[in-house]
Each structure stands twice: as structure tokens, then as C-alpha cells.
C-alpha positions in Angstrom: 4.2 6.4 15.7 3.5 5.2 12.2 0.3 3.4 11.4 0.9 -0.4 11.5 0.0 -2.1 8.2 -0.2 -5.7 7.1 1.5 -6.4 3.7 1.3 -9.5 1.6 4.4 -10.5 -0.4 4.7 -12.9 -3.3 7.5 -13.5 -5.8 6.5 -14.8 -9.2 8.8 -16.5 -11.7 9.1 -18.7 -14.7 11.4 -21.7 -15.0 12.7 -20.7 -18.4 14.7 -18.0 -16.6 17.1 -18.3 -13.7 14.4 -18.9 -11.1 16.9 -20.4 -8.6 18.8 -17.0 -8.5 15.4 -15.3 -8.1 14.7 -17.5 -5.1 18.0 -16.5 -3.5 17.2 -12.8 -4.1 13.7 -13.3 -2.6 15.1 -14.8 0.6 17.4 -11.8 1.0 14.5 -9.4 0.3 12.4 -11.1 3.0 15.2 -10.7 5.6 15.6 -7.0 4.6 11.8 -6.4 4.9 11.5 -7.9 8.3 13.7 -5.1 9.7 11.2 -2.4 8.8 9.1 -1.1 11.7 5.3 -1.1 12.0 4.8 -3.6 9.1 3.4 -7.0 9.6 4.6 -9.1 6.7 2.7 -12.0 5.2 5.0 -13.9 2.9 4.2 -16.6 0.4 7.3 -18.7 1.1 7.9 -20.3 -2.3 8.1 -18.8 -5.7 4.7 -18.7 -7.5 5.2 -20.1 -11.0 1.9 -21.9 -12.0 -1.6 -20.5 -12.3 -2.8 -22.8 -9.6 -0.2 -21.6 -7.2 -1.3 -18.0 -7.8 -4.9 -18.9 -7.1 -3.9 -20.7 -3.8 -1.7 -17.8 -2.8 -4.4 -15.3 -3.5 -6.9 -17.0 -1.2 -4.2 -17.5 1.4 -3.2 -13.8 1.5 -6.9 -12.6 1.4 -7.6 -14.7 4.4 -4.8 -12.9 6.3 -6.6 -9.6 5.7 -3.7 -7.8 4.2 -3.8 -4.0 3.5 -1.8 -4.3 0.2 0.2 -6.7 -1.9 3.8 -6.6 -3.0 4.3 -8.6 -6.2 8.0 -9.2 -6.9 8.9 -10.2 -10.4 11.7 -12.6 -9.5 11.9 -13.3 -13.2 9.7 -12.7 -16.2 6.5 -14.6 -15.5 3.3 -15.3 -17.4 0.8 -12.4 -17.2 -2.1 -14.3 -15.7 -0.4 -14.8 -12.3 -0.8 -11.1 -11.2 -4.4 -11.1 -12.6 -5.2 -14.3 -10.5 -3.8 -12.6 -7.4 -5.6 -9.3 -8.0 -8.9 -11.1 -8.8 -9.2 -12.3 -5.2 -7.2 -9.9 -3.1 -8.4 -6.6 -4.6 -5.9 -4.4 -2.7 -3.3 -1.8 -3.8 -0.3 -3.6 -5.6 3.4 -2.8 -5.7 4.9 -4.2 -8.8 8.6 -4.7 -7.8 11.1 -5.3 -10.6 14.6 -6.6 -9.9 17.8 -5.3 -11.5 19.2 -7.6 -14.1 22.0 -10.0 -13.0 25.4 -10.0 -14.7 25.5 -11.8 -18.0 26.9 -15.3 -17.7 27.1 -16.3 -21.3 23.6 -17.6 -21.7 20.3 -16.0 -22.2 19.2 -13.0 -20.1 18.8 -14.4 -16.5 15.8 -12.6 -14.9 14.1 -10.4 -17.5 12.2 -9.0 -14.5 11.6 -5.5 -15.8 10.0 -6.9 -18.9 7.6 -8.8 -16.6 6.8 -5.6 -14.7 5.8 -4.0 -18.0 3.6 -6.9 -18.9 1.9 -7.0 -15.6 1.3 -3.2 -15.5 -0.2 -3.3 -18.9 -2.5 -6.2 -18.1 -3.7 -4.6 -14.9 -4.4 -1.3 -16.5 -6.2 -2.8 -19.5 -8.3 -4.9 -17.2 -9.5 -1.9 -15.2 -7.1 -1.9 -12.2 -5.2 1.3 -11.7 -4.2 1.2 -8.0 -0.8 -0.3 -8.7 2.7 1.3 -8.3 6.0 0.3 -9.8 9.5 0.2 -8.3 12.7 -1.2 -9.8 15.7 -1.9 -7.7 16.9 -3.8 -4.7 14.8 -2.0 -2.0 11.1 -1.5 -1.5 9.6 1.9 -2.0 9.0 3.1 1.5 6.9 6.0 0.2 4.5 3.5 -1.1 4.3 1.8 2.3 3.6 5.2 3.8 0.8 5.7 1.3 -0.7 2.4 2.4 -0.5 3.7 6.0 -2.5 6.8 5.0 -5.2 4.7 3.2 -5.5 2.4 6.2 -5.7 5.4 8.6 -8.4 6.9 6.4 -10.4 3.7 6.3 -10.7 3.6 10.1 -10.9 7.3 10.7 -13.8 9.3 12.0 -13.9 12.6 10.1 -16.0 15.6 10.9 -16.7 18.9 9.2 -17.4 21.8 11.5 -19.8 24.4 10.0 -20.3 24.7 6.2 -18.9 26.4 3.2 -19.6 30.1 2.4 -22.5 30.7 0.1 -21.4 30.3 -3.5 -18.1 28.5 -2.8 -19.2 25.4 -4.7 -15.6 24.2 -5.2 -15.3 23.7 -1.4 -18.1 21.1 -1.4 -17.3 17.5 -0.6 -18.3 14.7 -2.9 -19.1 12.3 -0.1 -19.7 9.2 -2.2 -16.6 9.7 -4.3 -14.6 10.2 -1.1 -16.1 7.0 0.3 -15.3 5.2 -2.9 -11.7 6.3 -2.9 -10.6 6.1 0.7 -13.6 4.7 2.7 -14.4 7.8 4.7 -17.9 8.8 5.7 -18.3 12.5 6.8 -20.1 13.7 10.0 -21.3 17.3 10.2 -21.3 19.5 13.3 -22.7 23.0 13.9 -20.3 25.7 15.1 -22.5 26.4 18.1 -22.3 22.8 19.2 -18.5 22.9 19.1 -18.0 26.3 20.8 -20.5 25.6 23.5 -18.8 22.4 24.6 -17.4 22.3 28.1 -13.9 20.9 27.9 -11.8 19.9 30.9 -8.4 21.8 31.1 -6.6 18.5 31.4 -8.0 17.4 28.0 -6.7 20.6 26.5 -3.2 20.1 27.8 -3.2 16.5 26.7 -4.3 17.4 23.2 -1.7 20.2 23.0 1.0 17.8 24.1 -0.1 15.4 21.3 0.0 18.1 18.7 3.5 19.2 19.8 4.8 15.7 19.2 3.3 15.5 15.7 4.0 19.0 14.4 6.5 21.9 14.8 4.4 24.6 16.6 7.3 26.9 17.4 6.0 29.7 15.2 2.6 29.7 16.8 1.6 31.8 19.8 0.1 29.2 22.0 -1.3 29.9 25.5 
């Protein structure tokens, strides 16, 4: 079973573009996202257009303890909206750009991709690099799976059995860097402590069954 994650979703826009069409697209996106399994969605219902709305949405989503943020560029929007969201939420961001709508004789209707470019540039130059970009009608499910991995790591208990061979410096673990990146603290165990444990046969069979569900073990000679 996939790790359950909680994802915040916001759609930003600007009234000088076709924000009404963006709202319709956003409603369809919300319905499509609700179908995905093992994701708890936290939607900001209305379009976020003004700076004050971004600030309110940021505190709202942060209070819901989301694991990551999806920021849909419904239309081109002013660059400070994403910065206001990120300033409070401080979680990985998916910048989602929409495909342009058919030309109807006036100005470009969404200009969403241009907004993505602006937001990515502003985030990068302000020191935020944990964002990803997708352009199209569907969310990037690989990004969602990456968030699952990050959440699993943040709640994991990871142990190292034994130690590296003498002189194999590249096999060392930079523990503080690992903690900084994924929130893992390492526990160390001696080989003797592991091999001398008494383990009930029922536990062995239970663990074997679990591994067989997760991995293809057909090439292994298991007892």
C-alpha cells in the first residue's frame, strides 16, 4: 500500500486574464484529483488573486499540516503570491502550468506557462529549490510518489548494522546532511547484537510474507 500523504492545492490567477475560465478548469482538476488513492487533498476553494488572499491561504494550509503544496497557475499571476505561500508553508512545491486555451480573438487567455516561469525564477533566486514543474492537464504522479518517499523517510527508523571496511571513506554517512535533507537520524547496531538475537519462527514467516508482497523474490533461493 502506498504511503498516505496530505497535499495542499491552491490556484492562483489575475483578473486581467480569463480568470473565469481558470476557475472552471480548477473545478475539473479538483474532481480529477479526488479520484487518486492514498492522498488527502486540502483545497483552497476559491482562486487566489490578491496578496492578502495568499497570506490567508498560506496560514490555512499550514494549519492543516500538509506534506507538500500544489500551486496551479490558473492564469499568469503576480510573483509575490507564490512567495507569500512558501514563506509560511515551507514544503515542497509543484508548480502546475495549464495548456493555453484556444484563441478567441482577444488577448492570450491564460498565459499560465509564463506565470510558471516567473514563479520558478522567483523561488530559485530567493533560495528555494525544492520545487518541481509540470505543464498539462494532469498532475505529475511521480512527484506525488516522491512526496510519499519523503514522508516515509521523515517517520522512518533507520539502522546501520556493522560499519564500513577500513579505508572505504566514500561509504560513510553524512548524518547531519541526511537529517537536513530527509529528516532521518541513524541508529547503529553491532553485528553480534543482530546475529545473537532469538527470533520466533512465526516472525520470520511473517516478515518473509511481507517481503514477497513488496518484491519479486522468484530468483532467490529462500528456505
